[in-house]
Structure formats: C-alpha cells, structure tokens
C-alpha positions as CSV (number, residue, x, y, z in Angstrom):
1,M,93.3,135.4,73.4
2,T,91.7,137.6,76.0
3,E,92.2,136.3,79.5
4,R,88.9,135.5,81.3
5,R,88.0,137.9,84.2
6,N,86.2,137.0,87.3
7,R,83.9,140.0,87.9
8,A,82.4,138.6,91.1
9,V,85.8,138.2,92.7
10,E,87.0,141.6,91.4
11,E,83.9,143.3,92.9
12,A,84.4,141.5,96.3
13,L,88.0,142.6,96.4
14,A,87.1,146.2,95.5
15,E,84.5,146.2,98.3
16,R,87.0,144.8,100.8
17,L,89.5,147.5,99.8
18,R,86.9,150.2,100.2
19,R,86.0,149.0,103.7
20,G,89.7,148.6,104.6
21,G,90.7,152.2,103.7
22,G,92.4,151.1,100.4
23,R,94.3,148.1,101.6
24,M,93.8,144.5,102.8
25,T,96.1,141.8,104.2
26,F,97.3,139.2,101.7
27,A,95.4,136.6,103.7
28,D,92.2,138.5,103.0
29,Y,93.1,138.7,99.3
30,M,93.8,135.0,99.1
31,D,90.6,134.1,101.0
32,I,88.4,136.0,98.5
33,C,90.3,134.7,95.5
34,L,90.0,131.1,96.5
35,Y,86.8,130.9,98.5
36,W,84.3,133.7,97.6
37,P,80.9,131.9,97.3
38,E,80.2,130.5,93.9
39,A,83.0,132.5,92.2
40,G,86.2,131.9,94.1
41,Y,88.7,129.5,92.6
42,Y,87.8,126.5,94.7
43,Q,84.1,127.3,94.6
44,R,83.6,127.5,90.9
45,S,81.9,124.5,89.1
46,E,84.9,123.8,86.9
47,P,87.8,121.2,87.0
48,K,90.7,122.2,89.1
49,L,92.5,118.9,89.3
50,G,94.0,116.6,86.7
51,K,94.8,117.2,83.1
52,D,91.8,119.4,82.5
53,G,92.5,121.5,85.6
54,D,95.5,123.5,86.9
55,F,97.5,121.0,89.0
56,Y,97.9,117.4,89.9
57,T,97.9,115.8,93.4
58,S,99.3,112.5,94.5
59,A,95.8,111.0,94.1
60,H,96.3,111.4,90.3
61,V,99.4,109.3,90.3
62,G,97.6,106.0,90.6
63,A,96.0,104.7,93.7
64,F,99.2,103.9,95.6
65,M,99.2,106.9,98.0
66,G,95.6,106.1,98.9
67,G,96.5,102.5,99.5
68,C,99.3,103.4,101.9
69,I,97.1,105.9,103.7
70,A,94.6,103.0,104.1
71,A,97.3,100.8,105.7
72,R,98.2,103.5,108.2
73,L,94.5,104.2,109.0
74,D,93.9,100.4,109.6
75,A,96.8,100.3,112.0
76,A,95.4,103.3,113.9
77,A,91.9,101.8,114.0
78,R,93.2,98.5,115.5
79,R,95.2,100.4,118.1
80,L,92.7,103.0,119.1
81,S,89.1,101.6,118.6
82,R,87.3,99.3,120.9
83,A,86.2,95.9,119.8
84,G,83.1,96.1,117.6
85,E,82.9,99.9,117.8
86,T,81.8,101.8,114.7
87,I,84.7,103.8,113.3
88,H,84.1,107.2,111.7
89,L,86.3,108.0,108.7
90,V,86.4,111.7,107.9
91,E,88.2,113.3,105.0
92,F,88.6,117.0,104.8
93,G,89.0,118.8,101.4
94,G,88.6,115.7,99.3
95,G,88.3,117.5,96.0
96,D,87.1,115.2,93.2
97,G,87.0,112.2,95.5
98,R,90.0,110.3,94.0
99,M,91.9,109.9,97.3
100,A,88.8,108.8,99.2
101,E,88.0,106.3,96.5
102,A,91.6,104.8,96.7
103,V,91.5,104.7,100.5
104,L,88.1,103.0,100.7
105,N,88.9,100.6,97.9
106,E,92.1,99.5,99.7
107,L,90.3,99.2,103.0
108,R,87.6,97.1,101.5
109,S,90.0,94.7,99.7
110,A,92.9,94.5,102.1
111,Y,91.4,95.3,105.5
112,P,87.8,94.0,105.4
113,D,87.3,93.8,109.1
114,T,88.1,97.5,109.5
115,Y,86.1,98.4,106.5
116,A,83.0,96.7,107.8
117,R,83.0,99.0,110.8
118,L,83.6,102.2,108.9
119,R,81.2,105.1,108.3
120,F,82.6,107.6,105.9
121,Y,82.0,111.4,106.1
122,G,83.3,113.9,103.6
123,A,83.9,117.5,104.6
124,E,84.2,119.5,101.4
125,G,83.5,123.2,100.9
126,S,82.8,123.2,97.2
127,P,79.4,122.1,96.0
128,Y,80.9,121.1,92.7
129,H,83.4,118.8,94.3
130,R,80.8,117.4,96.7
131,A,78.8,116.3,93.7
132,L,81.9,114.7,92.1
133,Q,82.6,112.8,95.3
134,F,79.1,111.5,95.6
135,D,79.3,110.1,92.1
136,R,82.8,108.7,92.5
137,L,82.0,106.9,95.8
138,R,78.8,105.2,94.7
139,S,80.3,101.8,95.0
140,H,80.9,102.5,98.7
141,G,77.3,103.6,99.3
142,G,76.9,101.4,102.3
143,A,79.8,103.1,104.0
144,V,79.3,106.7,102.9
145,Q,77.1,108.6,105.3
146,F,77.2,112.0,103.7
147,I,79.4,114.6,102.1
148,A,78.8,118.1,103.5
149,E,80.3,121.5,104.3
150,P,83.2,121.3,106.7
151,D,81.3,123.3,109.3
152,D,78.2,121.1,109.1
153,D,77.2,120.1,112.6
154,R,77.2,116.4,111.5
155,I,80.9,116.5,110.9
156,E,81.6,117.7,114.4
157,K,79.2,115.0,115.7
158,A,81.1,112.4,113.8
159,L,84.4,113.5,115.4
160,R,82.9,113.5,118.9
161,E,80.7,110.4,118.9
162,S,83.1,107.6,118.2
163,T,86.7,106.8,117.4
164,A,87.5,108.9,114.3
165,L,90.1,108.5,111.6
166,V,90.8,111.8,109.9
167,F,92.8,112.3,106.7
168,A,93.4,115.2,104.3
169,N,95.7,115.5,101.2
170,E,96.9,119.0,100.2
171,L,94.5,120.8,102.5
172,L,96.7,123.0,104.7
173,D,98.6,124.6,101.8
174,A,95.3,126.1,100.5
175,F,94.5,128.1,103.7
176,P,94.9,131.9,103.3
177,A,98.3,133.0,104.5
178,H,99.7,136.3,105.7
179,R,102.8,137.6,103.9
180,L,105.6,139.5,105.6
181,I,108.8,141.3,104.6
182,R,111.9,142.1,106.5
183,K,112.7,145.8,106.7
184,R,115.4,147.4,108.9
185,G,115.6,144.3,111.1
186,E,111.8,144.1,111.7
187,W,109.0,142.1,110.1
188,M,106.4,144.2,108.4
189,E,103.2,142.9,106.9
190,L,102.6,142.9,103.2
191,Y,99.2,144.4,102.3
192,V,97.3,144.5,99.0
193,E,96.3,147.8,97.5
194,G,95.2,149.1,94.0
195,D,92.2,148.5,91.8
196,P,91.3,144.9,90.9
197,T,89.2,146.0,87.9
198,D,92.1,147.6,86.0
199,G,94.9,145.3,86.9
200,T,96.8,147.7,89.3
201,L,96.8,145.4,92.4
202,R,100.1,145.5,94.1
203,E,101.8,144.8,97.4
204,T,102.7,147.5,100.0
205,S,104.2,147.1,103.4
206,G,103.1,148.4,106.8
207,P,103.1,147.5,110.5
208,I,101.6,144.2,111.6
209,R,98.1,145.1,112.8
210,D,96.9,141.5,113.5
211,E,97.7,140.9,117.2
212,R,97.6,137.2,116.8
213,L,100.1,137.3,114.0
214,A,102.4,139.5,116.1
215,A,102.1,137.2,119.1
216,W,102.8,134.1,117.0
217,L,106.0,135.6,115.6
218,G,107.0,136.7,119.0
219,A,106.6,133.1,120.3
220,H,108.2,131.6,117.1
221,P,110.8,134.1,116.0
222,V,112.1,134.0,112.4
223,D,115.4,135.5,111.3
224,G,115.5,137.0,107.9
225,R,117.6,139.0,105.5
226,E,116.7,142.5,104.5
227,G,114.0,142.4,101.9
228,Q,113.2,138.7,102.5
229,R,109.5,137.7,102.2
230,I,107.9,134.9,104.2
231,E,104.4,133.5,104.8
232,A,102.5,132.8,108.0
233,N,99.6,130.4,107.7
234,L,97.6,131.2,110.9
235,A,94.4,129.8,109.3
236,G,95.9,126.4,108.9
237,L,97.1,126.4,112.5
238,D,93.6,127.5,113.6
239,W,92.2,124.5,111.7
240,I,94.5,122.1,113.6
241,A,93.5,123.7,116.9
242,A,89.8,123.5,116.1
243,L,90.2,119.8,115.1
244,G,91.9,119.2,118.5
245,R,88.9,120.6,120.3
246,K,86.4,118.6,118.3
247,L,88.1,115.2,118.1
248,R,87.4,113.1,121.2
249,R,89.5,110.1,120.3
250,G,91.2,109.1,117.1
251,F,94.0,109.5,114.6
252,V,94.8,112.2,112.0
253,L,97.0,112.0,108.9
254,L,97.8,115.2,106.9
255,A,99.8,115.0,103.7
256,D,101.1,118.2,102.1
257,Y,104.1,119.9,100.7
258,G,106.2,121.9,103.1
259,D,109.1,121.8,105.6
260,V,110.5,123.2,108.8
261,S,111.3,126.9,109.5
262,A,115.0,126.5,108.9
263,E,114.3,125.5,105.3
264,L,111.2,127.6,104.5
265,Y,112.8,130.8,105.8
266,A,116.4,130.1,104.6
267,P,118.4,132.8,102.8
268,H,117.8,131.2,99.4
269,R,114.1,131.7,99.7
270,M,114.1,135.5,99.5
271,N,110.6,135.6,97.9
272,G,108.9,133.1,100.1
273,T,107.0,130.0,98.8
274,L,103.8,131.5,97.5
275,L,102.9,130.3,94.0
276,A,100.1,130.7,91.6
277,Y,99.0,127.7,89.4
278,H,97.2,128.0,86.1
279,K,97.0,125.2,83.5
280,H,99.8,123.3,85.2
281,T,102.2,126.3,85.1
282,A,103.5,127.8,88.3
283,G,104.2,131.5,88.5
284,E,104.6,134.4,90.9
285,D,102.0,136.7,89.3
286,W,99.4,136.2,92.0
287,F,97.5,139.4,91.1
288,R,96.9,138.1,87.6
289,A,93.2,137.2,87.0
290,P,92.0,137.1,90.6
291,G,89.8,134.1,91.3
292,E,91.0,132.3,88.1
293,Q,94.1,130.6,89.4
294,D,95.2,128.6,92.4
295,L,97.2,130.3,95.2
296,T,99.2,128.1,97.5
297,T,102.0,128.2,100.1
298,H,104.3,125.6,101.6
299,V,103.2,124.3,104.9
300,N,105.4,125.0,108.0
301,F,105.2,121.6,109.6
302,E,107.3,122.7,112.6
303,W,104.6,125.3,113.4
304,C,101.8,122.7,112.7
305,A,103.4,120.3,115.2
306,S,103.5,123.1,117.8
307,A,99.8,123.8,117.2
308,A,99.0,120.1,117.4
309,A,100.7,119.7,120.7
310,A,99.0,122.7,122.1
311,A,95.7,121.2,120.9
312,G,96.2,118.1,122.9
313,F,97.4,115.7,120.2
314,V,100.1,113.1,121.1
315,D,102.5,111.0,119.1
316,V,102.9,113.9,116.6
317,D,105.2,112.7,113.8
318,I,106.4,114.2,110.5
319,Q,107.9,112.1,107.7
320,T,108.9,112.6,104.1
321,Q,106.4,111.1,101.8
322,K,109.1,108.7,100.6
323,T,109.7,107.4,104.1
324,F,106.0,107.1,104.7
325,L,105.3,105.1,101.5
326,V,108.2,102.8,102.1
327,E,107.2,102.1,105.7
328,Q,103.7,101.3,104.4
329,G,105.0,98.7,102.0
330,I,104.8,100.5,98.6
331,L,107.8,98.6,97.3
332,N,105.9,95.4,97.6
333,K,103.5,96.8,95.0
334,L,106.2,96.8,92.3
335,Q,105.3,94.2,89.6
336,S,107.6,92.1,87.4
337,H,107.1,92.3,83.7
338,D,109.2,91.6,80.6
339,G,109.5,95.2,79.5
340,S,108.2,94.6,76.0
341,N,105.1,96.8,76.5
342,P,105.8,100.1,78.3
343,F,102.0,100.7,78.4
344,S,101.1,97.5,80.1
345,P,99.3,97.8,83.5
346,E,102.4,96.5,85.3
347,A,104.7,99.0,83.6
348,R,102.3,101.9,84.3
349,A,102.0,100.9,87.9
350,N,105.7,100.8,88.4
351,R,106.1,104.2,86.8
352,A,103.5,105.6,89.2
353,I,105.4,104.2,92.2
354,R,108.7,105.6,90.9
355,Q,107.1,109.0,90.5
356,L,105.9,109.0,94.1
357,L,109.3,108.0,95.4
358,L,111.7,110.0,93.3
359,S,113.5,112.6,95.4
360,D,113.3,115.2,92.6
361,G,109.6,114.9,92.5
362,M,106.9,114.9,95.2
363,S,108.8,112.5,97.5
364,E,111.1,114.8,99.6
365,L,109.1,118.0,99.4
366,F,105.9,116.3,100.5
367,K,105.5,115.4,104.1
368,V,103.1,113.2,106.0
369,M,102.1,114.4,109.5
370,T,100.4,112.0,111.9
371,M,99.0,112.5,115.4
372,A,96.5,111.0,117.8
373,K,94.0,111.7,120.5
374,T,93.7,108.9,123.1
C-alpha cells in the first residue's frame, strides 16, 4: 500500500530549506512536522492517541493516574490557596481530554470542597483536540471555563489572577529539540538537508549557530563519545521559564518520560533518544512521511529543574511515576476478587494498576516533576 504523503508539510519544509540556504536545524524540522497549521502531526483532525492512533499515554491505562494527580493537586490547593478563594486549574496539552476527565472526576468524588472552588482552563493547540475535550468534559460544565490556544490571553490571566494548579501529561517530550553530534571532541549541530518531496532528507553536521544553544551547553557541559548523538530541548526549557513568569502563586505537576543527564547521555545511548511513532510502532526513520508520524525525545529533568529554579519555582522535586503513584495511595485502589473472571471490572482495574507500576513498563522511565510558586 502506498504511504500517505503530507504535501502541505513537505512544501513548508521545502520553503524553510530554501530560505535557510539548503539546511535547517532539526528543531525547525520537528516544529514543522508536528505543528504546521492544519497539516502538522498534532494539528491534523485525526486520532493520535489510543488504539486508533499511534501511541498510548498513561491516561489510556484506566483513570488511576488522573486520580493520583487529583490527590496531589488537592493537597497543593489546601496548602497554597486562601480560604474561600477560587482556584484556577489549568491543563496544558490535554489531547483528547482523558486525563482532565479523570482528574476532575476524582476531585468531584473524593475532594468535593476543592472541586467546588475550581475553575478549569484547557490550554490546547489543536482545534481537533479542543473539540474532543469540550465533548468529553460536558459533565463538568459548571467547572469548565474554556479550552483555548495556549497563548490565549485568558490562559495567562488565569495564571495571574488567583492560585493556580497546573498539570500536563506528556507535554515536554513533544517540544521541538535540537540534535547534536560529537566530533573530534566538540559538539556539532545536526542539520537537515535534502528534498522533502523526493524522500532525500538527511542529516548533516555543522557548527552550532544558535547562540542560546551554545550558551546552554557551556553552562551545562555534556561529555560524549566520538560520534554520539544527543538532543537539547531548549523549547521545553523556555516553556518552563515562561510559566514561571506568568504564574503568580500556585503548583505545577509535569508527568513525562525522561531522566537526568548521566543516563540520557550515557555511552550506551549513542544515537540519542529521538523516536518516531506510527501505528504503535517506534522507529528511528524520522524523515519518513514528514507530518504523518509523531516525533518525540526523552525529557532531561535535570535541565528542567535548573530552568525551574531560575524561573523562581521552589520545592522542585522529581520522582519516578512508581514512587509518585504509591505515595498517592494507588495500592489502596487494588480490589479483591475470586479470579474466576479475568474480564471483571475488578480484574481489569488491578491489571491497569500493575501496568502503571511495573518497572519494565512506564513506571521507572516516566517521571513526575512538581514545583510551586508561593
């Protein structure tokens, strides 16, 4: 079967290459592939998540992750907000709305006092996903204020006006990242060149031209072996810095997969962490069908913590997903059953909990980063 081509993304890439003298940074390539208006992977009006999409998130493994996030948000609300104050709950990059639904359901049932004070704001860049969120969150119509573009002025107003609780699941990994290669003891940037219309896109190395990238690597040096490739997600760090400027008082929870520098840039990771996802299959052919597959990199939480501290956040903490879930009481959700029916609600719930906790699954690779503004 002939693979579908995304002509709009191909044309956008070709134009960027023309303007760039025949090459662009990988961050630019990733940005166009994922976010080009109406045509980029995340902007298309097609399923990306779940069995009909290309990948799953923890929101698709039952509602337990959302329930644990709700417990942590409630604790933060009671610690940071003033008596009777309206609390603004802001989710960034909520996709199809499953995580927000799970969080709001748990807040309504288990923490009704906090829920009664909540006003929910969704910050989502995809019109397709905004529509899905509106539909999925109908039962919380009294709490939902609006779901809008992340740069909508009303989102910033919500962060400034009152105590705000912010959460995002698998957001940071989707920001466009630079790629670098170690050559003769120096880091060189990997650029993209070729023709997107005939399948000849490829990587080529050259000096780092981005002054911010060079400055960040100077302040956060990375050792590497000859030929080793790494990623640097400056856009994600910029997002944390911008959130720090906008948030007046509140709490932030970011769940994603990643690690610290020592692991991400270890000798066994010679080709970096960049992966392409298509129909639940991960691969390293990121120039295949531009705009038709997800591109993602592991999050450097060590760098994120540094950016958060510089942005004025306090109590910055990073845990494995397993530790976070256990601390929020997920083991209390396990249900007794006689085992005669493996498809019973109790058996299905227990399997979902095990999947979230198993060390060879999401549990150790996924991290939960929390921080506050007081």
